[in-house]
C-alpha positions in Angstrom: -13.4 4.0 9.8 -14.7 5.8 12.8 -17.2 3.9 15.0 -19.7 6.7 15.3 -20.8 8.8 12.3 -19.5 12.4 12.0 -22.1 15.1 11.9 -21.2 17.8 9.4 -20.6 21.2 11.0 -23.6 22.7 9.1 -25.8 20.3 11.0 -24.5 21.1 14.5 -26.4 22.9 17.2 -25.8 26.7 16.7 -24.4 27.1 20.2 -21.9 24.3 19.6 -20.8 26.0 16.4 -20.4 29.3 18.2 -18.3 27.6 20.9 -15.9 26.2 18.3 -15.8 29.1 15.9 -12.5 30.3 17.2 -10.8 27.0 16.5 -8.9 26.2 13.4 -11.3 24.4 11.1 -9.1 21.5 10.4 -10.5 18.0 9.9 -8.5 16.5 12.7 -9.5 19.1 15.3 -13.2 18.8 14.4 -13.0 15.0 14.4 -14.2 14.3 17.8 -16.5 17.4 17.9 -18.2 16.1 14.8 -19.1 12.9 16.9 -19.8 14.8 20.1 -22.4 16.7 18.1 -24.7 13.7 18.4 -25.2 14.9 22.1 -24.9 18.7 21.8 -25.6 19.7 25.4 -23.0 17.2 26.6 -20.6 18.3 23.8 -20.9 21.9 25.0 -19.9 20.8 28.6 -16.9 18.8 27.3 -15.7 21.7 25.1 -16.3 24.2 27.8 -14.2 22.2 30.2 -11.3 22.0 27.7 -11.6 25.7 26.9 -11.5 26.6 30.6 -8.3 24.7 31.0 -6.7 26.1 27.9 -7.6 29.7 28.6 -6.6 29.7 32.3 -3.3 27.8 31.9 -0.5 28.9 34.1 1.9 26.0 33.6 4.6 26.3 30.9 3.4 25.4 27.4 6.3 23.0 27.0 5.4 21.0 30.1 1.7 20.9 29.1 2.5 19.7 25.6 4.9 17.0 26.8 2.4 15.7 29.3 -0.4 15.8 26.6 1.7 13.7 24.2 2.8 11.2 26.9 -0.8 10.6 27.9 -1.8 10.3 24.2 0.7 7.4 24.0 -0.8 5.6 27.0 -4.3 6.2 25.6 -3.2 5.2 22.1 -5.2 8.2 20.9 -3.9 8.5 17.4 -5.3 12.0 16.7 -3.8 13.3 20.0 -0.4 11.8 19.0 -0.6 13.2 15.5 -1.4 16.8 16.4 1.3 19.4 17.3 -0.2 22.7 18.5 1.5 25.9 17.1 1.4 27.4 20.6 4.0 24.8 21.6 6.0 24.7 18.4 8.6 27.1 19.5 9.3 25.2 22.7 8.7 21.5 21.7 10.8 20.1 18.9 10.4 16.7 17.4 13.7 15.7 19.1 12.2 16.7 22.4 9.1 14.6 21.6 11.4 11.7 21.0 12.7 12.0 24.5 9.3 11.0 25.7 10.1 7.4 24.8 12.4 7.2 27.9 11.6 10.4 29.8 13.3 9.5 33.1 16.6 9.1 31.1 16.2 12.2 28.9 18.9 14.9 29.2 16.7 17.5 27.6 13.9 17.4 30.3 14.0 19.3 33.5 13.5 17.7 36.9 10.0 19.4 37.1 9.1 18.1 33.6 10.2 14.5 34.6 8.1 14.8 37.8 5.1 16.0 35.7 5.6 13.2 33.2 5.9 10.6 36.0 2.5 11.9 37.4 1.0 11.7 33.9 2.3 8.1 33.5 0.8 7.1 36.8 -2.5 9.0 36.2 -2.9 7.3 32.9 -1.9 3.7 33.9 -1.9 3.3 37.7 -3.6 6.2 39.4 -3.6 4.4 42.8 0.2 4.6 42.9 0.0 8.4 43.3 0.7 8.4 47.0 1.3 11.2 49.6 5.0 10.9 48.9 4.4 11.5 45.2 2.4 14.7 46.0 5.2 15.8 48.4 7.7 15.3 45.5 5.6 17.3 43.2 5.6 20.1 45.8 9.3 20.5 45.2 8.6 21.9 41.7 5.0 23.1 41.7 2.6 25.1 43.9 -0.6 23.4 45.0 -2.5 25.4 42.4 -0.1 24.2 39.7 -0.5 20.6 40.9 -4.3 21.0 40.7 -4.0 22.5 37.2 -1.8 19.6 36.1 -4.3 17.1 37.5 -7.1 18.8 35.6 -5.1 18.7 32.4 -4.5 15.0 33.0 -8.2 14.4 33.6 -9.1 16.0 30.3 -6.3 14.2 28.4 -7.0 10.8 29.8 -10.8 11.0 29.5 -11.2 12.6 26.2 -8.1 10.8 24.7 -9.6 7.4 25.6 -12.9 8.5 24.2 -11.2 9.5 20.9 -9.1 6.3 20.9 -12.2 4.2 21.4 -14.0 5.9 18.5 -11.0 4.8 16.3 -11.1 8.0 14.2 -7.9 7.5 12.3 -9.0 7.7 8.6 -8.1 11.4 8.3 -4.7 11.1 10.0 -1.3 10.7 8.4 -0.6 7.1 7.4 1.9 6.5 10.3 -1.0 7.0 12.8 -3.5 4.7 11.0 -2.4 1.4 12.4 -5.2 -1.1 13.2 -7.1 -0.6 16.5 -5.1 -2.4 19.2 -1.7 -1.9 17.6 0.7 0.3 19.5 1.6 3.7 17.9 3.9 6.3 19.3 4.0 10.1 18.9 7.8 10.1 18.6 9.6 9.6 15.3 6.5 10.3 13.2 5.5 13.1 10.8 3.1 15.2 13.0 0.2 17.4 11.8 0.8 21.1 12.8 -2.4 22.9 13.9 -3.2 26.3 15.2 
């Protein structure tokens, strides 16, 4: 059971409703927003940050989705691991998601994707290991603007994913993602929930 009560959409601040009106009204997508609604002004900021990143994305959808799922694993954010966005469904198969278990050994990932996933791993688990040499290595595959974009994606995924994991909002997820808090779950080899 979630650790913070969920405010029904009909009780949200009207501006918050307007900000999320374009989203698919699935229970999982609204999950954290229903809790953020306790602090509507802050919720608007968090949703605005996520929307700005999503609307202004220049990185390939495949790379972004792989990084999102890898960070979700490190965060143990069950809802993030359970979701598969339709915008990435044509470029990210479940076999590809399974390659995230050992990304540096995966044949189906490009060198740029492996570099981005390595950055994601470090950002989520040991950010101080991201040295000048790591930035130089990223520069082989990405422009400085793309590196900054990737870092902003990571900031969103690590921060909001840890918030969602801490809230332990798993009761509406498929059974494979409902393990007890503290147990390790993976996004690979499970039945995901497709969303818009």
